[in-house]
Each structure stands twice: as C-alpha cells, then as structure tokens.
C-alpha positions, 0 to 999 in steps of 0.5 A, spaced: 951 799 398 952 806 396 947 812 398 941 813 393 942 819 389 935 819 385 929 815 387 925 812 381 919 816 384 914 813 378 916 806 380 915 808 388 908 811 386 906 805 383 908 800 388 904 804 393 898 804 389 899 796 389 900 795 396 894 800 398 890 795 394 884 801 393 889 806 391 889 808 384 894 814 386 899 815 392 901 822 395 907 823 399 905 825 406 913 827 408 920 825 407 923 821 412 931 820 413 932 813 415 938 810 419 944 809 414 943 810 407 936 809 407 931 814 405 924 814 404 917 817 405 910 816 408 905 816 403 897 817 403 891 814 399 890 820 394 882 818 394 881 818 401 887 822 404 888 817 409 895 814 411 897 808 407 905 806 407 912 808 410 917 806 405 925 806 405 929 805 399 937 804 398 941 804 391 946 798 390 952 799 386 949 794 381 944 799 380 939 795 383 934 799 388 931 795 394 925 797 398 923 796 405 915 797 406 911 797 412 903 798 411 898 801 415 896 794 418 904 793 419 904 787 414 911 788 410 914 787 404 921 788 400 921 791 393 927 790 388 928 794 381 933 794 376 932 798 369 936 792 366 931 787 368 925 784 363 920 781 368 914 778 365 908 782 367 903 776 366 901 773 372 906 772 378 913 769 378 917 765 384 923 768 387 928 765 392 931 768 398 936 767 404 940 770 409 947 769 411 947 763 407 942 759 411 935 756 409 932 758 402 925 761 403 920 761 397 916 766 395 911 768 390 913 775 387 908 780 384 911 784 378 909 792 378 913 793 371 918 789 367 924 792 372 920 792 379 917 786 383 915 786 390 915 780 395 910 780 401 913 778 407 910 773 412 909 776 419 914 772 422 918 774 428 924 769 425 924 772 418 924 779 421 930 778 426 934 775 420 933 781 416 934 786 421 940 782 424 943 779 418 949 781 414 947 779 407 941 777 403 941 773 397 935 773 392 934 769 386 930 769 380 930 768 373 934 774 372 940 771 376 942 771 383 943 778 387 947 779 393 945 785 398 949 787 404 944 789 409 946 795 412 943 799 417 937 794 417 937 793 425 934 800 426 931 801 419 925 796 421 924 799 427 924 806 424 919 804 419 914 801 424 915 808 428 913 811 422 907 807 421 905 808 429 905 815 428 899 815 424 895 809 426 898 807 433 899 800 435 894 795 433 893 787 434 894 783 428 889 779 425 892 772 423 889 771 416 893 771 410 889 777 407 893 781 412 899 779 407 896 779 400 898 775 395 901 779 389 897 781 383 899 786 378 895 790 379 890 787 384 883 787 382 877 785 387 878 781 394 885 779 395 886 771 396 886 769 403 886 763 407 885 760 414 883 754 419 876 752 421 873 747 426 867 742 424 862 743 429 856 739 425 856 732 421 851 736 416 857 740 413 857 746 419 864 749 420 866 754 425 871 759 423 873 767 424 869 772 421 875 776 418 877 769 415 871 769 410 869 777 410 871 779 403 871 772 400 867 771 393 868 764 394 869 759 399 873 752 399 874 748 405 878 742 405 879 736 410 885 733 411 886 728 405 880 730 402 878 734 396 876 742 396 869 743 397 865 749 396 862 752 402 857 758 404 857 763 409 851 762 413 851 766 420 856 771 422 858 775 428 863 781 426 863 783 433 866 777 436 869 775 430 866 768 428 862 765 422 859 759 421 860 756 414 855 750 410 860 746 406 857 742 401 859 735 404 857 731 410 862 729 416 863 722 420 861 723 427 868 722 429 870 728 425 866 733 429 869 737 434 867 736 442 867 743 446 869 743 453 863 744 457 863 751 460 870 752 456 873 755 462 881 755 462 886 756 467 892 760 467 898 756 466 894 750 463 897 746 457 894 747 450 895 745 443 893 749 437 892 746 430 891 749 423 894 751 416 899 757 417 903 760 412 899 757 406 904 755 400 910 755 405 909 750 410 905 743 411 899 742 407 897 737 412 896 742 418 901 744 423 900 742 431 904 746 436 903 746 444 903 752 449 900 755 455 894 759 457 898 765 459 892 770 461 885 769 462 883 776 458 886 779 452 888 786 450 886 791 455 883 786 459 878 783 454 875 777 458 872 774 451 879 772 450 885 767 452 892 770 451 896 764 449 904 762 448 903 757 443 906 760 436 901 762 431 902 765 424 897 767 418 893 762 417 892 759 424 885 764 424 879 760 426 883 754 428 882 750 435 885 751 441 885 745 445 886 742 452 890 736 454 884 731 452 883 734 445 877 738 447 876 745 444 877 751 449 877 756 444 878 759 437 885 762 435 884 769 432 889 774 433 896 775 435 900 782 437 903 785 431 911 783 431 913 789 427 908 794 431 911 792 437 918 793 435 916 800 433 913 801 440 918 798 444 924 796 440 924 789 441 920 783 437 915 780 441 915 772 443 908 768 442 903 773 444 897 771 441 890 770 442 884 766 442 876 767 443 874 763 449 870 757 447 864 760 451 863 765 446 864 760 441 858 756 443 854 762 445 854 764 438 852 757 436 847 757 441 844 763 438 843 760 431 840 754 434 846 750 432 847 743 436 854 741 438 858 736 442 861 737 448 864 734 454 866 736 461 873 732 461 877 727 456 883 723 458 889 726 457 892 725 450 899 726 448 901 731 443 901 726 437 894 723 439 891 730 439 894 732 432 891 726 429 884 728 433 885 735 430 886 733 423 879 730 423 875 736 425 880 742 423 879 744 416 883 748 411 879 754 409 881 758 402 878 764 398 881 762 391 
C-alpha cells in the first residue's frame, strides 16, 4: 500500500450522500489523520447540518482506493474505486471477499458510478475482528480479483468509531437489517429490511418489533416451508418497540406460540433464541442459538428488558426468547453496537444482547384485547426439540 496523494473528492461526496440515504449533498466537518496511511474526514448532511459519516481512505499501488466508513448509527461499509473499472450502474452486483485465504463471504454491492462500489458490512464481531486483525483481504467481482494489505486496520476501526462517538455518543444497536441498508444506486424510498416475528393468534396475528416494520411500505411474512404472505400493521407501541401484524392467512393451533405465565426469568437461566439473522447470507430455514439470561434489566437498568448471552445478529429482531421448555419469555430487540463499544473501550463486546420481557409483550397484547396462549411450566426439551417447535411459530418478516 502507498500513501494517498489525492482523494477523489467527488466520488467521496457521492458516497456520503448514498450512505446518508436522505442527504442529497454532504459537507466536510473536519479532516482527520487516521493511523498509518489512512486519511479521511467527518461529514455532515448539507440539508440538516447534522453529522452523517466518518470515512477513511487509502490508495493502493494498483490505483485502487479503499474506503472504510462508519455511519452515525455505527453501521459500517467498505468502498472500492478504480478509474479503469466499468461497473454496470443498473441494479446491484455480487461481490465475494475473504480474509487471509479463509472463508469466502458473499455480498451485494451498490455502484455509485461505473468506477466505484460499496459493500454494507454486517454488524458481526467476527467480521470486524477479521478486518482489524487480518493481513490481507481479497475482493472478487466481474472486473477480477484484487488483494489488499490490511495495513493499520487494527487501530483504524477503533479510530473511526471514536470519530462517530465524538458526535453521537455510544448508543445501543437495533438488530434490524435496516441498520445495514441494502445498497441501491442511488437509494430511493424506504430501505429494505427484515426481521423475525412470533405467531400469537391462529387468525394470522404476529408479534414483532416496531422498528422492524416502522418504515415498511409493504410487509411480507413467511412461515418455514410456506409462501410469503402479505401482512398489515394493526397495532404498534414505539416506546416499547412492539408491533402487531395481521397476515393474510390462518395458522394451525400448534403453530401458535405459548408465553410463560408472568414471563419472569432468573439470572443464569438457560434460554434459546430463534430467528432469521443476516437474511441472504445465513440459513433461510431459521437459526437457533442458546445462552443464558445474564441480567434482569437492560441498559441503564431498564427493567423492561433482559440482558442475554445468546448471540443475535441483524434479522433476529422480533424473534422469540424461549425457556428450556420452549415457552416464550421475551422478544429479542437489540444488541450493543460492536463498533461503538470498540471505539469507547478498544475491545469488541461478546454477546451483549437484549430482549423485551414477556410481561411487557403480553401487556401490549392485553391492551389491544388480543388473546394469547400461556402456561406456567412446560417439560424441559432438548435444543433440537425447541428449534422444531420454534420453526412453527417463528416467522420471517420482510419489507420487499
């Protein structure tokens, strides 16, 4: 890698506008000297004047610029530019990337112009660590395969996060994929998002997070092994991040979730989380993970939430938190932002996630006269059996 001598400012401004989703233009707030050969700046939305993005760039010997971007919500992206490329501007393109000769990851990239594309990166501690600690990154697409030495990236990601934190602080990170927008060139209208829901009524009633469907123009709900069905937003509670959907179908009684009466949990209790994380990358049939309740309150001792150790990713939002008998204890809704905490502490957090307590969820249903199934206890099940049960009442939600 060689030090950048001239940053392509027009491309950079275009990139900030795309990432900001609402900004037609971007203004530089201040230039920043990042570790090693990286240079960059903090940018604002010209319309609102509010901080938008921190971006670092470096030029490689093959005349390719690499950009690392962290937005105000702590989602991150990588950008690549080369004046010799001829990238189709219509639609999106598939890109593969890997670190140090390891597993290939597939991504959908958005073209900003015919010589510049960017990849929204998942909010995944593993990928963040691979980028920070890796020696080389390979990127493959129709123009060929390119290899980049990851010089100074260990300190770079932390410095970018510190840049963002200096403007917006260290927030929690909602797990909806809308936080890591699917690329469009340029984006228009609400961004695609996905999440998980819980069937609570045989007449097509599904409970999920409000933030999963907040910006949806259309909602599709898919039960494992079935077709996607249209759905409508019936009721919502933004404060408690809950929403009730009506799907154009009916569910069998065995497909309806059962809440644990009182939905009280104990610190250290074994739990399981089912959902559809990282849509388009992971299994389309749903994922099950186990963990424990690590605290009986959330951030700043908010008693509406459990803190849990079960790993969750974008797309788990709205999914069921279950006890050892498969009874629903809560609704997954948030995680600590890996990039934000990295900037604040210098360490990547491990499995600090949150779920709305079942008592809050059932109070929401009670307030809207929605009947639901509940039980005091259930026989303990294996994780395999819990997964089979959860596949019936855990549904995939998507805003196409």
